[in-house]
VEXDREN-2710 file (C-alpha; in Angstrom, 1 decimal):
% VEXDREN-2710
k/r/px/py/pz
1/MET/177.7/215.3/-7.7
2/ASP/174.4/217.0/-8.5
3/ILE/171.4/215.6/-10.4
4/LEU/172.4/217.0/-13.8
5/GLN/175.9/215.5/-13.6
6/SER/174.4/212.2/-12.5
7/ALA/171.9/212.2/-15.4
8/PHE/174.6/213.1/-17.9
9/ILE/176.9/210.3/-16.6
10/PHE/174.0/207.8/-16.8
11/ALA/173.2/209.0/-20.4
12/LEU/176.9/208.9/-21.4
13/LEU/177.2/205.3/-20.1
14/LEU/174.0/204.2/-21.9
15/CYS/174.9/205.9/-25.2
16/THR/178.5/204.7/-25.3
17/LEU/177.4/201.2/-24.4
18/TYR/174.9/201.2/-27.2
19/ALA/177.5/202.6/-29.7
20/GLY/180.2/200.3/-28.5
21/ILE/178.1/197.2/-28.9
22/ASN/176.3/198.1/-32.1
23/GLY/178.5/200.6/-33.8
24/GLY/181.4/198.5/-35.0
25/ARG/184.9/200.1/-35.1
26/THR/183.6/203.6/-35.5
27/GLY/181.1/203.2/-32.6
28/LYS/183.7/201.8/-30.3
29/ALA/186.2/204.6/-31.1
30/GLY/183.6/207.3/-30.7
31/ALA/182.5/205.8/-27.4
32/ALA/186.1/205.8/-26.2
33/ILE/186.6/209.4/-27.3
34/PHE/183.6/210.6/-25.4
35/ILE/184.4/208.6/-22.2
36/VAL/188.0/209.8/-22.2
37/ALA/186.9/213.4/-22.9
38/THR/184.4/213.3/-20.1
39/ILE/186.9/212.1/-17.6
40/LEU/189.5/214.6/-18.7
41/SER/186.9/217.4/-18.7
42/ALA/186.0/216.6/-15.1
43/ALA/189.7/216.8/-14.1
44/ALA/190.2/220.0/-16.1
45/ALA/187.1/221.7/-14.6
46/THR/188.7/221.4/-11.1
47/MET/191.6/223.5/-12.3
48/ASN/189.4/226.5/-13.0
49/PRO/186.0/226.0/-11.2
50/SER/184.9/229.7/-11.4
51/TRP/184.2/229.9/-15.1
52/ALA/185.1/233.6/-14.9
53/THR/188.0/233.3/-17.3
54/THR/189.0/230.9/-20.1
55/SER/189.5/227.4/-18.8
56/TYR/192.7/226.4/-20.7
57/GLY/192.4/222.8/-19.4
58/LEU/188.9/222.4/-20.8
59/PHE/190.1/224.2/-24.0
60/ALA/192.8/221.6/-24.4
61/VAL/190.5/218.7/-23.7
62/ASP/187.9/220.0/-26.2
63/GLY/190.6/220.7/-28.8
64/GLY/191.9/217.2/-28.3
65/CYS/188.4/215.7/-28.6
66/LEU/187.9/217.7/-31.8
67/LEU/191.1/216.4/-33.2
68/ALA/190.1/212.8/-32.3
69/LEU/186.8/213.3/-34.0
70/ILE/188.4/214.7/-37.1
71/ILE/190.7/211.6/-37.3
72/LEU/187.7/209.4/-36.7
73/ALA/185.7/211.1/-39.4
74/LEU/188.5/210.8/-41.9
75/ASN/189.1/207.1/-41.2
76/SER/185.4/206.1/-41.1
77/ASN/182.8/205.5/-43.7
78/ARG/180.1/206.7/-41.3
79/TYR/178.5/210.1/-41.3
80/TRP/177.7/210.6/-37.6
81/PRO/181.4/211.5/-36.7
82/ILE/181.1/214.5/-39.1
83/TRP/178.0/215.7/-37.2
84/ALA/179.7/215.1/-33.8
85/MET/182.8/217.0/-35.1
86/GLY/180.5/220.0/-36.0
87/PHE/179.1/220.1/-32.5
88/GLN/182.6/219.9/-31.0
89/THR/183.7/222.7/-33.3
90/VAL/181.1/224.9/-31.6
91/ALA/182.4/224.0/-28.2
92/VAL/186.0/224.9/-29.2
93/ALA/184.7/228.2/-30.8
94/THR/183.1/229.0/-27.4
95/HIS/186.5/228.8/-25.7
96/MET/187.9/231.0/-28.4
97/ALA/185.2/233.5/-27.8
98/THR/186.2/233.7/-24.1
99/LEU/189.7/234.6/-25.3
100/TRP/188.5/237.4/-27.5
101/ILE/185.8/238.6/-25.1
102/PRO/187.3/238.5/-21.6
103/GLY/184.1/239.8/-20.0
104/PHE/182.1/236.7/-21.2
105/VAL/179.4/235.9/-18.7
106/PRO/180.6/232.8/-16.6
107/LYS/177.1/231.1/-16.6
108/SER/176.9/231.5/-20.4
109/TYR/180.4/230.1/-20.9
110/GLN/179.5/227.0/-18.7
111/ALA/176.1/226.6/-20.4
112/LEU/177.4/226.8/-23.9
113/LEU/180.1/224.2/-23.2
114/SER/177.8/221.9/-21.3
115/PHE/175.0/222.1/-23.9
116/TRP/176.8/220.4/-26.8
117/ALA/177.6/217.2/-24.8
118/ILE/174.0/216.0/-25.2
119/PRO/173.6/216.5/-29.0
120/ILE/176.9/214.7/-29.6
121/LEU/175.7/211.7/-27.7
122/TRP/172.4/211.8/-29.5
123/VAL/174.1/211.9/-32.9
124/MET/176.3/209.0/-32.0
125/VAL/173.3/206.8/-31.0
126/MET/171.1/207.9/-33.9
127/GLY/173.9/207.5/-36.4
128/THR/174.7/204.0/-35.1
129/ARG/171.1/203.1/-35.3
130/LYS/170.8/204.3/-38.9
131/ASP/174.0/202.5/-39.8
132/ARG/172.6/199.3/-38.5
133/GLN/169.3/199.8/-40.4
134/TYR/171.2/200.4/-43.6
135/GLU/173.4/197.4/-43.1
136/ARG/170.2/195.2/-42.6
137/GLY/168.6/196.8/-45.7
138/LYS/165.8/198.4/-43.7
139/VAL/166.5/202.0/-44.5
140/GLN/163.4/204.2/-44.2
141/THR/163.1/206.9/-46.8
142/ALA/161.5/210.2/-46.1
END
């Protein structure tokens, strides 16, 4: 495991722990979605480690994660799952692009998929934080 993977796992654990503790039902569900998606993504990445063609395993995991976020957003009164769903939609669109453009550059494919994992975690943490502030009546207006 390289330093970037280790840093991501550390960030994932911190962010999901925060959301799980402070985010109520939505935070716990979101944290579970991201942990399961990360584990399944790691397993799926071993099936197609070259990134030279569409990774159908990762496509399935990302599609499942998107579906889970859609269900979470529809069953929640929080806004952060909608933002997370938007970022996940871009990840799924990246897979679709590799189907339509077979000569997609492998490094670009890997980078585009990996990039969205950080904003999704950030949205979950910041959304949970804002929700807590709102519930306590300490909302800061711009």
